[in-house]
KOLZAMAR-723250 format. One record per residue (C-alpha): y negated, z negated, x. Coordinates in steps of 0.2 Angstrom, whole numbers. Example, Ala and Ser with C-alpha at 12.3 -4.5 7.8 and 13.67 -1.06 7.14 Angstrom:
{{22,-39,62}};
{{5,-36,68}};
% end
This chain:
{{-93,587,-324}};
{{-80,599,-329}};
{{-67,597,-316}};
{{-56,584,-307}};
{{-66,589,-291}};
{{-81,581,-298}};
{{-74,565,-302}};
{{-69,552,-289}};
{{-52,557,-282}};
{{-36,549,-283}};
{{-36,548,-264}};
{{-52,538,-265}};
{{-45,524,-277}};
{{-29,525,-267}};
{{-39,522,-250}};
{{-49,508,-258}};
{{-33,499,-265}};
{{-21,501,-250}};
{{-35,501,-236}};
{{-45,487,-242}};
{{-41,477,-257}};
{{-23,474,-255}};
{{-24,471,-237}};
{{-37,457,-240}};
{{-25,447,-251}};
{{-10,450,-241}};
{{-21,442,-225}};
{{-29,428,-235}};
{{-20,425,-252}};
{{-2,422,-248}};
{{4,404,-246}};
{{19,406,-234}};
{{20,387,-232}};
{{21,381,-251}};
{{24,398,-259}};
{{13,407,-272}};
{{-4,413,-270}};
{{-23,406,-265}};
{{-36,414,-276}};
{{-50,402,-272}};
{{-57,412,-257}};
{{-74,414,-249}};
{{-83,429,-244}};
{{-73,430,-227}};
{{-56,426,-236}};
{{-56,408,-229}};
{{-49,396,-243}};
{{-62,386,-253}};
{{-50,377,-264}};
{{-30,375,-263}};
{{-27,372,-282}};
{{-17,386,-288}};
{{-19,396,-306}};
{{-2,399,-313}};
{{-7,414,-323}};
{{-12,422,-305}};
{{5,418,-299}};
{{11,430,-312}};
{{-3,442,-311}};
{{-2,443,-292}};
{{17,445,-293}};
{{16,459,-306}};
{{4,468,-295}};
{{14,467,-279}};
{{30,472,-288}};
{{21,487,-297}};
{{15,493,-280}};
{{33,493,-273}};
{{40,500,-289}};
{{27,515,-289}};
{{19,518,-273}};
{{31,514,-259}};
{{46,503,-257}};
{{37,491,-244}};
{{46,475,-240}};
{{30,466,-237}};
{{25,470,-255}};
{{42,464,-262}};
{{41,449,-252}};
{{23,445,-258}};
{{29,447,-275}};
{{44,435,-272}};
{{32,421,-267}};
{{24,422,-284}};
{{40,423,-294}};
{{48,409,-284}};
{{33,397,-287}};
{{34,400,-304}};
{{51,395,-305}};
{{50,379,-295}};
{{33,374,-301}};
{{27,384,-317}};
{{33,375,-331}};
{{30,358,-340}};
{{44,347,-348}};
{{41,357,-364}};
{{44,373,-355}};
{{27,379,-357}};
{{18,385,-341}};
{{4,376,-333}};
{{-13,383,-331}};
{{-17,375,-314}};
{{-7,366,-301}};
{{-10,359,-284}};
{{-6,368,-268}};
{{12,360,-268}};
{{14,363,-286}};
{{10,346,-294}};
{{3,349,-312}};
{{-15,348,-315}};
{{-19,356,-331}};
{{-10,362,-347}};
{{-20,373,-357}};
{{-17,377,-375}};
{{-16,396,-372}};
{{-1,406,-368}};
{{-9,420,-357}};
{{1,413,-341}};
{{18,416,-351}};
{{11,433,-354}};
{{8,438,-335}};
{{24,428,-330}};
{{34,440,-342}};
{{26,455,-334}};
{{29,449,-317}};
{{47,445,-319}};
{{50,462,-327}};
{{42,471,-312}};
{{52,460,-301}};
{{68,463,-310}};
{{65,482,-309}};
{{62,480,-291}};
{{77,470,-286}};
{{89,469,-300}};
{{87,452,-301}};
{{96,446,-317}};
{{87,429,-318}};
{{70,438,-318}};
{{75,450,-332}};
{{81,434,-342}};
{{64,425,-338}};
{{54,440,-343}};
{{62,440,-360}};
{{60,421,-361}};
{{42,420,-356}};
{{38,434,-369}};
{{48,424,-382}};
{{38,409,-378}};
{{21,419,-379}};
{{24,426,-396}};
{{30,409,-402}};
{{14,400,-398}};
{{2,415,-402}};
{{9,419,-418}};
{{18,404,-426}};
{{5,396,-438}};
{{1,378,-431}};
{{12,381,-415}};
{{-5,382,-404}};
{{-18,368,-405}};
{{-33,376,-414}};
{{-49,377,-404}};
{{-59,374,-420}};
{{-53,363,-435}};
{{-42,374,-444}};
{{-46,365,-461}};
{{-64,368,-458}};
{{-66,385,-451}};
{{-49,394,-448}};
{{-50,409,-438}};
{{-39,421,-427}};
{{-43,430,-411}};
{{-40,448,-404}};
{{-34,441,-387}};
{{-16,437,-392}};
{{-13,454,-400}};
{{-20,463,-385}};
{{-8,454,-373}};
{{6,455,-386}};
{{3,474,-385}};
{{1,474,-365}};
{{16,464,-361}};
{{27,474,-373}};
{{21,489,-365}};
{{26,482,-348}};
{{43,476,-354}};
{{47,492,-361}};
{{42,501,-346}};
{{52,490,-333}};
{{67,483,-345}};
{{69,497,-359}};
{{68,494,-377}};
{{73,476,-378}};
{{72,466,-394}};
{{63,449,-395}};
{{61,439,-411}};
{{69,453,-421}};
{{57,467,-415}};
{{59,479,-401}};
{{44,481,-388}};
{{38,497,-398}};
{{38,487,-415}};
{{28,474,-406}};
{{16,487,-400}};
{{14,495,-417}};
{{12,478,-425}};
{{-2,473,-412}};
{{-11,488,-415}};
{{-10,488,-434}};
{{-16,470,-434}};
{{-31,475,-423}};
{{-36,490,-433}};
{{-35,481,-450}};
{{-44,465,-446}};
{{-54,466,-430}};
{{-61,484,-430}};
{{-77,484,-441}};
{{-82,502,-445}};
{{-97,496,-454}};
{{-104,488,-438}};
{{-97,500,-425}};
{{-89,485,-416}};
{{-72,477,-411}};
{{-73,458,-415}};
{{-67,445,-404}};
{{-63,433,-418}};
{{-62,434,-437}};
{{-58,424,-452}};
{{-40,424,-457}};
{{-43,437,-470}};
{{-52,448,-456}};
{{-69,444,-463}};
{{-85,441,-450}};
{{-88,423,-447}};
{{-108,423,-446}};
{{-110,410,-433}};
{{-112,410,-414}};
{{-94,412,-409}};
{{-90,423,-424}};
{{-104,436,-420}};
{{-101,436,-401}};
{{-95,452,-394}};
{{-86,455,-377}};
{{-88,473,-372}};
{{-77,473,-358}};
{{-63,464,-368}};
{{-64,477,-381}};
{{-65,491,-369}};
{{-49,484,-360}};
{{-41,484,-377}};
{{-47,503,-380}};
{{-37,509,-364}};
{{-22,499,-369}};
{{-21,509,-385}};
{{-26,525,-377}};
{{-13,523,-365}};
{{1,520,-379}};
{{-6,537,-387}};
{{-4,546,-371}};
{{13,540,-369}};
{{18,545,-386}};
{{7,560,-387}};
{{0,552,-403}};
{{-17,558,-407}};
{{-21,545,-420}};
{{-19,531,-406}};
{{-29,540,-394}};
{{-43,543,-407}};
{{-43,523,-411}};
{{-45,519,-393}};
{{-59,532,-391}};
{{-68,524,-406}};
{{-67,507,-399}};
{{-73,514,-382}};
{{-88,523,-390}};
{{-94,509,-400}};
{{-92,495,-387}};
{{-99,506,-373}};
{{-115,508,-383}};
{{-116,489,-386}};
{{-111,484,-369}};
{{-120,497,-356}};
{{-136,490,-350}};
{{-149,504,-351}};
{{-162,495,-340}};
{{-152,489,-325}};
{{-135,497,-328}};
{{-118,489,-328}};
{{-110,481,-343}};
{{-116,465,-352}};
{{-103,451,-353}};
{{-108,446,-371}};
{{-118,454,-385}};
{{-122,448,-403}};
{{-115,459,-418}};
{{-132,459,-426}};
{{-142,460,-409}};
{{-147,442,-410}};
{{-149,429,-396}};
{{-131,425,-388}};
{{-127,406,-385}};
{{-119,408,-368}};
{{-130,407,-353}};
{{-121,420,-343}};
{{-122,433,-357}};
{{-132,446,-348}};
{{-122,444,-330}};
{{-112,458,-323}};
{{-94,453,-320}};
{{-82,463,-310}};
{{-68,465,-322}};
{{-76,472,-338}};
{{-82,486,-325}};
{{-64,488,-319}};
{{-59,490,-337}};
{{-72,502,-340}};
{{-68,513,-325}};
{{-51,515,-332}};
{{-55,517,-350}};
{{-68,531,-347}};
{{-57,541,-335}};
{{-43,540,-347}};
{{-53,545,-361}};
{{-60,561,-350}};
{{-41,565,-345}};
{{-35,565,-363}};
{{-50,574,-371}};
{{-60,583,-358}};
{{-75,578,-366}};
{{-90,579,-354}};
{{-96,562,-361}};
{{-83,552,-354}};
{{-84,560,-338}};
{{-102,556,-337}};
{{-98,539,-342}};
{{-84,537,-329}};
{{-96,542,-316}};
{{-109,532,-322}};
{{-99,515,-322}};
{{-90,520,-306}};
{{-106,523,-296}};
{{-114,507,-303}};
{{-99,497,-298}};
{{-95,504,-281}};
{{-114,502,-277}};
{{-115,483,-281}};
{{-98,474,-281}};
{{-90,478,-265}};
{{-93,468,-249}};
{{-96,483,-236}};
{{-94,471,-221}};
{{-79,460,-226}};
{{-71,469,-240}};
{{-64,466,-257}};
{{-78,464,-272}};
{{-89,450,-276}};
{{-85,444,-294}};
{{-101,439,-301}};
{{-119,447,-301}};
{{-135,443,-309}};
{{-141,456,-323}};
{{-150,467,-309}};
{{-135,468,-298}};
{{-139,455,-286}};
{{-124,444,-280}};
{{-124,427,-288}};
{{-110,420,-278}};
{{-102,426,-262}};
{{-83,420,-267}};
{{-70,433,-269}};
{{-58,423,-280}};
{{-56,407,-291}};
{{-45,402,-305}};
{{-50,419,-314}};
{{-53,432,-301}};
{{-38,436,-289}};
{{-27,451,-285}};
{{-26,459,-303}};
{{-41,468,-312}};
{{-48,477,-296}};
{{-31,482,-289}};
{{-25,486,-305}};
{{-39,497,-309}};
{{-38,507,-292}};
{{-19,508,-294}};
{{-20,515,-313}};
{{-35,527,-309}};
{{-26,535,-292}};
{{-10,537,-303}};
{{-18,544,-317}};
{{-28,556,-307}};
{{-13,560,-296}};
{{-1,564,-312}};
{{-15,574,-321}};
{{-18,585,-304}};
{{1,588,-303}};
{{2,592,-321}};
{{-12,605,-319}};
{{-3,613,-304}};
{{12,615,-314}};
{{3,623,-328}};
{{-6,635,-317}};
{{10,642,-310}};
% end
């Protein structure tokens, strides 16, 4: 696999995005009566549950606004983005300003979680919407949501601890990953804004440095999910648990930053994470990517550890393609084709469109739903959009260089 012609094409990804996935969500996911998005959808798109995930109001709005900003200025995409933005404004926040995790169809509160990932995606959505519309409130909200995210994620004691801090203090890689991603998005849409004394690029640099210092374990060839406060491994079920898909997602965030800057050190860091976690995550017997693995190869506590979820495969498709584009290494072209082919053989519903989200280890469908509180118009369309855009820009660059 030594040329773009031997990898899935930009047109392939774009056709699946615009001919299948986005139309599915436009038909079935938009709540034009109460605003926002339904995500709990059956195989045929019928609504299974009208409760709404707040983080998907942000995720969906970001996706629709990004299509408007980068592919074509279609009014229906901007209108769809506006449904999520407006719902967030009217119903997203609790009395303390923190965003809910879930609400009813009409926007009445159901659950407030300790995490602030809803704020991260709301920041990204408002930034993309501000770029699309020039809406000053959206710009201000993007900055405000990111400020809240940073406050809750990195002010010690601000977020309730999952495990008693006095007994086993720890920190997770997730908040750093989404600090990195959110700062990248705000910089792309709003420019180099300053929040809590740091510019977007400074937050990106800080996040990557923290990830590399405390979570990257060269002696184990692994990126940890949680570590002790000093960066040491917690030798318990939770401490040893690896999430290959999450780590591979982190890898492409870092590679993307390296690509933007022409920084080979960052590219190599992302490649290292990809190499290690692909080797740990790829199922040599059945194909596909395991959900959880143990650092020492011991049994994993969670019963779904060997299932194949849609989103790690989406992240691996992006990461392997980006690695191949950046290096030209045949290994990454082979891995890309491997995860692409397995994913497109097992996840898509060839009859009714979109992807199933959850498969058994051998690739059999576990449940026919197309969405829930965690699956909606984000990981899959983002993968299709990113891969199409990356291949298109790479082809344009090759054409320019050949003249």
